[in-house]
C-alpha positions in Angstrom: 7.5 -7.0 22.5 3.8 -7.8 21.8 1.4 -10.7 21.3 1.9 -12.3 17.9 -0.6 -11.7 15.0 -2.3 -8.7 16.5 -2.5 -5.0 15.6 -0.5 -4.4 18.8 2.3 -6.4 17.1 2.1 -4.1 14.1 2.5 -1.1 16.4 5.4 -2.7 18.2 7.2 -3.3 14.9 6.7 0.4 13.9 8.2 1.7 17.1 11.8 0.8 16.1 10.9 1.7 12.5 11.0 -1.8 11.1 9.9 -1.6 7.5 8.4 -5.1 7.1 6.3 -7.5 9.1 5.3 -11.2 8.7 2.0 -12.5 9.9 -0.1 -15.7 9.6 -3.5 -15.8 7.8 -6.0 -18.5 8.6 -9.8 -18.9 7.7 -12.5 -18.4 10.3 -15.8 -20.3 9.8 -17.3 -17.5 7.6 -14.7 -18.0 5.8 -13.1 -14.6 6.6 -9.3 -14.6 6.9 -8.0 -13.7 10.4 -4.5 -13.5 11.9 -3.7 -16.7 13.7 -0.8 -19.1 13.7 -2.2 -22.2 15.4 -5.2 -24.3 14.3 -6.5 -24.1 17.9 -7.2 -21.2 20.1 -5.7 -22.2 23.5 -2.1 -20.9 23.1 -2.7 -17.3 22.1 -6.3 -16.5 23.2 -8.7 -17.1 26.1 -10.8 -19.3 23.9 -10.7 -23.0 23.3 -11.3 -25.4 20.3 -10.6 -24.9 16.6 -10.1 -21.5 15.0 -12.2 -22.7 12.0 -15.2 -23.4 14.2 -15.8 -19.7 15.0 -16.8 -16.7 12.8 -14.4 -13.8 12.4 -16.7 -11.7 14.6 -16.7 -14.4 17.3 -12.9 -14.6 17.1 -12.7 -10.8 17.4 -14.4 -10.9 20.8 -11.7 -13.2 22.2 -8.7 -11.9 24.2 -5.5 -12.4 22.2 -3.2 -10.4 24.3 -3.5 -11.4 28.0 -1.4 -14.6 27.4 1.5 -12.3 26.6 1.3 -9.8 29.4 -1.3 -7.8 31.4 -0.4 -4.7 29.3 -2.1 -6.3 26.3 -5.2 -7.7 28.0 -8.2 -7.3 25.7 -6.3 -7.2 22.4 -8.6 -8.8 19.9 -8.0 -11.3 17.1 -7.8 -9.0 14.0 -9.2 -9.8 10.6 -6.7 -10.1 7.8 -8.2 -7.0 6.1 -7.8 -4.9 9.3 -4.2 -5.9 9.6 -3.4 -5.2 6.0 -5.2 -1.8 6.1 -3.2 -0.9 9.2 0.1 -1.8 7.5 -0.8 0.1 4.3 -1.7 3.2 6.3 1.8 3.2 7.8 3.8 2.1 4.8 4.7 -1.3 6.3 5.6 -4.1 3.8 4.0 -7.5 4.6 5.0 -11.1 4.2 1.7 -13.0 4.4 2.1 -16.6 5.5 -0.9 -18.8 4.5 -1.5 -21.0 7.5 -4.3 -23.4 6.6 -6.3 -25.3 9.1 -6.4 -29.1 8.5 -8.6 -29.8 5.5 -8.7 -26.2 4.3 -5.4 -25.9 2.4 -6.7 -25.1 -1.0 -9.6 -22.9 0.2 -7.3 -20.9 2.5 -4.8 -20.3 -0.4 -7.7 -19.1 -2.6 -9.4 -16.8 -0.1 -6.3 -15.2 1.3 -4.7 -14.5 -2.1 -7.9 -13.1 -3.5 -8.4 -10.8 -0.4 -4.8 -9.7 -0.6 -5.2 -8.8 -4.3 -8.4 -6.9 -3.5 -6.7 -4.9 -0.8 -3.8 -4.0 -3.1 -5.8 -3.7 -6.3 -4.3 -0.2 -6.9 -0.7 -1.5 -6.8 -0.8 -5.0 -8.2 0.7 -5.1 -11.7 0.1 -7.6 -14.6 2.9 -10.2 -14.3 3.6 -8.8 -10.8 4.6 -12.3 -9.6 7.7 -12.1 -11.7 10.9 -10.7 -10.1 11.3 -8.2 -13.0 7.8 -6.8 -12.6 7.2 -6.7 -8.8 5.9 -3.6 -7.2 7.8 -3.4 -3.9 4.8 -2.2 -1.9 2.8 -5.3 -2.7 3.0 -8.2 -0.1 4.7 -11.5 -0.7 2.6 -14.6 -0.1 4.3 -17.6 1.4 3.4 -21.0 2.7 4.8 -24.4 3.6 1.8 -25.9 1.8 2.4 -26.4 -2.0 -1.3 -26.8 -2.7 -2.0 -23.5 -0.9 0.5 -21.8 -3.2 -1.0 -23.4 -6.3 -4.4 -22.2 -5.2 -3.1 -18.7 -4.4 -1.5 -18.5 -7.9 -4.8 -19.5 -9.6 -6.8 -17.0 -7.5 -4.4 -14.0 -7.7 -1.7 -14.8 -10.3 -0.1 -11.4 -10.1 0.9 -11.6 -6.5 4.5 -12.7 -5.8 5.0 -16.0 -3.9 7.6 -17.6 -1.7 8.0 -21.3 -0.9 8.6 -22.1 2.8 10.8 -25.0 3.7 12.4 -26.3 6.9 15.4 -27.7 4.9 16.4 -26.9 1.3 15.9 -30.1 -0.7 18.0 -31.1 -3.7 15.0 -30.4 -6.1 14.4 -26.9 -4.9 14.9 -25.4 -8.4 12.2 -27.6 -9.8 9.8 -26.8 -6.9 10.2 -23.1 -7.2 9.8 -23.2 -11.0 6.7 -25.4 -10.7 5.1 -23.0 -8.2 6.1 -19.8 -10.0 7.8 -18.5 -6.8 10.3 -15.7 -6.7 11.6 -16.5 -3.2 12.7 -19.4 -1.1 12.1 -19.1 2.7 13.9 -21.5 5.0 15.1 -22.3 8.5 18.5 -20.7 8.8 19.7 -23.5 11.1 19.8 -25.9 8.1 21.1 -23.5 5.5 24.7 -23.7 4.2 26.7 -21.1 2.5 26.8 -23.2 -0.7 23.0 -23.5 -0.7 22.5 -19.8 -0.2 24.9 -19.0 -3.1 23.1 -21.5 -5.4 19.7 -19.9 -4.6 21.0 -16.4 -5.2 22.9 -17.4 -8.4 19.6 -18.8 -9.7 18.0 -15.4 -9.4 15.7 -16.1 -6.4 15.2 -14.1 -3.2 16.3 -15.9 -0.1 14.6 -15.3 3.3 15.5 -17.0 6.6 13.7 -17.7 9.9 14.1 -17.2 12.9 17.4 -15.3 13.4 17.8 -13.8 16.9 21.6 -13.6 17.1 23.4 -10.5 15.6 26.5 -12.4 14.6 24.4 -15.0 12.8 22.5 -12.2 11.0 25.7 -10.7 9.8 26.9 -14.1 8.6 23.7 -14.7 6.6 23.9 -11.3 5.0 27.5 -12.1 4.0 26.2 -15.3 2.4 23.8 -13.2 0.3 20.6 -13.8 2.3 18.1 -11.0 1.4 16.1 -10.8 4.6 15.2 -12.6 7.8 12.6 -12.9 10.5 
């Protein structure tokens, strides 16, 4: 419907009244967090090279929409703060995925979590990373990178966290406990009914990506999956 990781995508999500959105946060050279999935610019902008080599202002002057379609030509790369403020203004819940550039895993976890906590300072509760104390309007931080989640926890301990995995490993309970996560996020293609039941029985939230088939979505909900992308 719209180019990923842009304010246009936020608007497109609101049109059918979706109540939540997921986007990717990466550090510019400043290091200001911006919305970007890839470590390089070529796929989703008219720029070239590494995202981390440019400042947020320089990234904001790139075209992040024309690759999708002519209707979005000129759509800029938004800062993380601008995207969060847009979502807050419209009551849209956010799943923030920390997407570090190579060599910046810890720094990205720290900066993104600290900025998220600042932008939600009026809503973040003490102990808000625990399932029993979560304020539902506060975003959930997730990442495939364990070190990014450790850094995020140290920088903003009261923000809830989710651990992203392509496949659910046998030691997932130990991993979630060690990271202080309330949710497990995984590729639905590798998830079994038994795994879903085990995660839910252990008291965790379960999120799946990327589900584009209605029948599969119904099946996952029947398994107890809480939400999907």
